[in-house]
N, C-alpha and C positions, 0 to 999 in steps of 0.2 A: 845519392850515394850509388855509385858503380864502380865494382872493382873487380878484377881478373885473379883467380886463384887457381894455381895449378891443383890438380887433384892428386895427391901423393898418400901410397900407403907408407906405413912405416917401416923403414928400412929397404923401401923399394922404389925404383924409379917411379917418375911421373907418367901418370898413365894418359891415354889420348885425349881423354875427355877433360875439358877444362872446367871450372865452375865459377860461374860469374855471382856475385853478391849485390843485391838491389833491394831497393825500396820495393813493396808491393805497391799494385796499382788496384783500381778497382776491378780491371779486367780478369785480374788473377783470382778471383774468389773461386772458380770451378777447379782450377788446379792446385789451390791453397787447402782447399777443404778435407781432401784425403789426407794431407800431411798432417793438418789439425786433428783429424778422425785419428790417425795411427798415433799421434801424440797422446790423446787422451787414452785410447785403447792401451799403450804401454803402461799406463798408470792405473789401469783397473777401471776408467770410467768408459763403460760402453754398456749396450742393452738396457738393463732398469738402471744403472747407473752414471749412464751417458749426460753429459753435459746438454741441456735442452738446446733445441735449436735456436730459440728466442737468443739466449746467451751468447751462443756460437756469433748470431747476427748483431747482437749488440758490440761483442767483441769487434767484428770485422768492422763497422761503423767507426767505433772509436780510433781506429788507424788512421781513418780520413778526417777527425775532427780536429781541427788546429787550436781547440780549446782543452784537447785532453794530451796528458802527458805520455800516452803509449805510443808505440812505434812499432813495425813491422819489417822485417827483411827475409828474403827468398835466397835460397842458391839456385840458378839456373844453371843446367849443364848446355853446352853448345847446340844440342840438338833441341833446345825449349823446355825440355822437361825438368819440372821444378821437383827438387831432391832433398830440400830442407828448409826449415824455417827457423826463426828467431824472434821473439817477440820480446820488448824491454819497455820500461819506463823510468822516468825522472822522478824525482822527489828530494823533499828538504830532509836535513838532518837538524837535530838539536845540539849536536857536537862539533859543528862545522859550517862555515859562512857558505859553501858550494853546495851544489847539489850532489846526489847519488843517484847511479843507474843501476837499477834492478834488471837482471837478465831473467826475465820471468818462464818464458817457454825456449826450448832448444831442441829441435828434432830432425833427424836424418832418415830417410828411407833406409831399411836395413840393408840393402844392397849396396849403399854408398857408404857405411860406415865403415873406418879405417882408412879411408881414402882422402881426409884432409877437408871434408867439408864442416863437421861441427868446428876443427878450428878456425876455420875460415870465417864460419858465422861469427864466432866468440871474437875475432880480431875486428871484424866488421863493427861490432857493437862497441870495441875498445875506443876506435878510431871516431865514431859518431859520439861515444861520450864525450871524450876527449874534446873535439869539436864546439860541443855543448857546453863546456866549461865545469863537466861532472870532474868530481873528485875522486872517485871509485866506481868501479863497477863489481857487483856480488851477486850471486845465485845459489839456489838450494836443489840440493837432489838428494834422492832417497839412498842411504848408507848401502843399500844391497845393489845398487846401479853401478856395478864392478867396470863394466866397459867404459861408460861415460867419466867416472872417475880417475882413470888410466890417463884420459886425456886434461881433464881438469887439474891433474896435480902438476900437469906441465906447462899449463898456461895462467895459474892462478895460486895463492896460498891458502891453506888450508887454517881457519882462526880457530878452530875448536868448539865453535859455537855450537850450542844447543837450543833447538826451536821448540816452542810450546805452543799448542793451538788448542783454543776454546771455541767450537761452535755455538753460535748464537742464533 
Protein backbone atom coordinates (compact mmCIF):
# COMPACT_ATOMS: atom_id res chain seq x y z
CA UNK A 1 0.00 0.00 0.00
CA UNK A 2 1.61 3.22 -1.13
CA UNK A 3 -0.46 6.37 -1.52
CA UNK A 4 0.52 10.00 -1.91
CA UNK A 5 -1.59 12.52 -0.02
CA UNK A 6 -1.15 16.28 -0.15
CA UNK A 7 -0.56 17.77 3.27
CA UNK A 8 -3.39 20.26 3.74
CA UNK A 9 -4.29 22.53 6.61
CA UNK A 10 -8.00 23.12 7.00
CA UNK A 11 -8.92 26.16 4.96
CA UNK A 12 -5.35 26.60 3.70
CA UNK A 13 -3.69 25.77 0.41
CA UNK A 14 -1.59 22.62 0.16
CA UNK A 15 1.82 22.99 1.75
CA UNK A 16 5.01 21.99 0.00
CA UNK A 17 5.57 18.69 1.83
CA UNK A 18 3.47 15.81 0.51
CA UNK A 19 2.94 12.81 2.75
CA UNK A 20 3.19 9.23 1.55
CA UNK A 21 1.22 6.57 3.43
CA UNK A 22 2.79 3.15 3.30
CA UNK A 23 3.05 -0.10 5.21
CA UNK A 24 5.89 -0.30 7.70
CA UNK A 25 8.99 -2.29 6.89
CA UNK A 26 11.37 -3.90 9.40
CA UNK A 27 13.88 -1.14 8.60
CA UNK A 28 11.43 1.49 9.95
CA UNK A 29 11.76 0.44 13.60
CA UNK A 30 14.13 3.23 14.72
CA UNK A 31 11.99 5.92 13.04
CA UNK A 32 8.68 4.35 14.16
CA UNK A 33 9.73 4.04 17.82
CA UNK A 34 9.64 7.79 18.65
CA UNK A 35 6.15 7.99 17.13
CA UNK A 36 5.05 4.99 19.20
CA UNK A 37 6.56 6.53 22.32
CA UNK A 38 4.85 9.86 21.52
CA UNK A 39 1.50 8.10 21.12
CA UNK A 40 1.91 6.36 24.46
CA UNK A 41 3.07 9.56 26.16
CA UNK A 42 -0.04 11.34 24.83
CA UNK A 43 -2.17 8.78 26.67
CA UNK A 44 -0.12 9.03 29.87
CA UNK A 45 1.93 5.88 29.38
CA UNK A 46 5.49 6.97 30.20
CA UNK A 47 8.09 6.67 32.95
CA UNK A 48 6.61 4.33 35.60
CA UNK A 49 3.52 3.59 33.46
CA UNK A 50 5.38 3.17 30.14
CA UNK A 51 4.58 0.26 27.89
CA UNK A 52 7.34 -2.29 28.61
CA UNK A 53 9.88 -2.58 25.79
CA UNK A 54 9.10 -6.31 25.53
CA UNK A 55 5.50 -5.39 24.62
CA UNK A 56 6.70 -2.79 22.14
CA UNK A 57 8.97 -5.38 20.51
CA UNK A 58 6.14 -7.95 20.47
CA UNK A 59 3.81 -5.41 18.88
CA UNK A 60 6.43 -4.60 16.24
CA UNK A 61 6.97 -8.31 15.50
CA UNK A 62 3.21 -8.83 15.05
CA UNK A 63 3.16 -6.38 12.15
CA UNK A 64 5.36 -8.78 10.19
CA UNK A 65 3.80 -12.09 11.25
CA UNK A 66 1.50 -13.30 8.49
CA UNK A 67 -0.60 -15.20 11.06
CA UNK A 68 -1.38 -12.03 12.99
CA UNK A 69 -4.34 -9.81 12.01
CA UNK A 70 -2.40 -6.69 13.08
CA UNK A 71 -1.06 -4.17 10.58
CA UNK A 72 0.80 -0.85 10.61
CA UNK A 73 1.25 2.05 8.23
CA UNK A 74 3.25 5.23 8.53
CA UNK A 75 3.08 8.70 7.05
CA UNK A 76 6.37 9.67 5.45
CA UNK A 77 7.24 13.17 4.26
CA UNK A 78 9.12 13.79 1.02
CA UNK A 79 12.28 14.28 3.07
CA UNK A 80 11.94 10.70 4.43
CA UNK A 81 10.88 11.67 7.95
CA UNK A 82 8.11 9.55 9.50
CA UNK A 83 5.48 11.92 10.90
CA UNK A 84 2.57 9.63 11.76
CA UNK A 85 1.53 6.07 12.41
CA UNK A 86 -1.61 3.99 12.36
CA UNK A 87 -2.09 0.45 13.64
CA UNK A 88 -5.17 -1.60 12.86
CA UNK A 89 -6.41 -5.15 13.08
CA UNK A 90 -9.17 -7.33 11.71
CA UNK A 91 -11.58 -9.46 13.70
CA UNK A 92 -14.84 -11.35 13.26
CA UNK A 93 -18.24 -10.18 14.46
CA UNK A 94 -21.15 -12.11 15.89
CA UNK A 95 -23.67 -9.99 13.98
CA UNK A 96 -22.29 -10.03 10.44
CA UNK A 97 -20.54 -12.37 8.03
CA UNK A 98 -17.70 -10.02 7.16
CA UNK A 99 -14.83 -8.91 9.34
CA UNK A 100 -14.46 -5.62 11.17
CA UNK A 101 -11.40 -3.40 11.16
CA UNK A 102 -10.42 -1.85 14.46
CA UNK A 103 -8.21 1.19 14.05
CA UNK A 104 -6.19 0.67 17.21
CA UNK A 105 -3.63 3.49 17.30
CA UNK A 106 -3.35 6.76 15.40
CA UNK A 107 -0.69 9.37 16.05
CA UNK A 108 0.93 12.28 14.24
CA UNK A 109 3.72 14.51 15.40
CA UNK A 110 2.36 17.65 17.00
CA UNK A 111 4.13 19.72 14.33
CA UNK A 112 2.13 17.90 11.63
CA UNK A 113 -1.34 18.17 13.17
CA UNK A 114 -3.90 20.05 11.13
CA UNK A 115 -2.03 19.32 7.90
CA UNK A 116 -4.05 16.31 6.73
CA UNK A 117 -1.72 13.57 8.00
CA UNK A 118 -4.27 12.01 10.37
CA UNK A 119 -6.96 12.12 7.71
CA UNK A 120 -4.60 10.49 5.18
CA UNK A 121 -3.78 7.69 7.64
CA UNK A 122 -7.48 7.07 8.35
CA UNK A 123 -8.31 7.05 4.64
CA UNK A 124 -5.50 4.58 4.01
CA UNK A 125 -6.99 2.26 6.65
CA UNK A 126 -10.39 2.63 4.96
CA UNK A 127 -8.82 1.58 1.64
CA UNK A 128 -6.98 -1.38 3.19
CA UNK A 129 -10.07 -2.54 5.07
CA UNK A 130 -12.25 -2.32 1.98
CA UNK A 131 -9.68 -4.30 -0.03
CA UNK A 132 -9.62 -6.92 2.75
CA UNK A 133 -13.41 -7.27 2.63
CA UNK A 134 -14.08 -5.67 6.02
CA UNK A 135 -17.57 -4.31 6.53
CA UNK A 136 -16.62 -1.39 8.76
CA UNK A 137 -13.80 0.46 10.41
CA UNK A 138 -14.16 1.73 13.96
CA UNK A 139 -12.01 3.15 16.73
CA UNK A 140 -12.07 4.66 20.19
CA UNK A 141 -10.67 7.89 21.53
CA UNK A 142 -10.84 9.62 24.85
CA UNK A 143 -13.69 12.10 25.12
CA UNK A 144 -11.21 14.85 26.06
CA UNK A 145 -9.25 14.41 22.80
CA UNK A 146 -10.95 17.42 21.21
CA UNK A 147 -8.38 18.05 18.49
CA UNK A 148 -8.66 14.52 17.11
CA UNK A 149 -12.42 14.46 17.55
CA UNK A 150 -12.79 17.49 15.27
CA UNK A 151 -11.20 15.36 12.53
CA UNK A 152 -13.07 12.18 13.47
CA UNK A 153 -16.41 13.98 13.27
CA UNK A 154 -15.67 14.66 9.58
CA UNK A 155 -14.57 11.15 8.58
CA UNK A 156 -16.89 8.84 10.55
CA UNK A 157 -20.10 8.63 12.58
CA UNK A 158 -20.24 8.81 16.37
CA UNK A 159 -22.61 5.96 17.33
CA UNK A 160 -22.98 6.90 20.99
CA UNK A 161 -21.43 3.71 22.35
CA UNK A 162 -20.13 3.60 25.90
CA UNK A 163 -17.01 1.55 26.69
CA UNK A 164 -16.61 -0.47 29.89
CA UNK A 165 -13.26 -1.93 30.91
CA UNK A 166 -12.40 -4.47 33.59
CA UNK A 167 -8.68 -5.05 34.08
CA UNK A 168 -7.90 -8.71 34.75
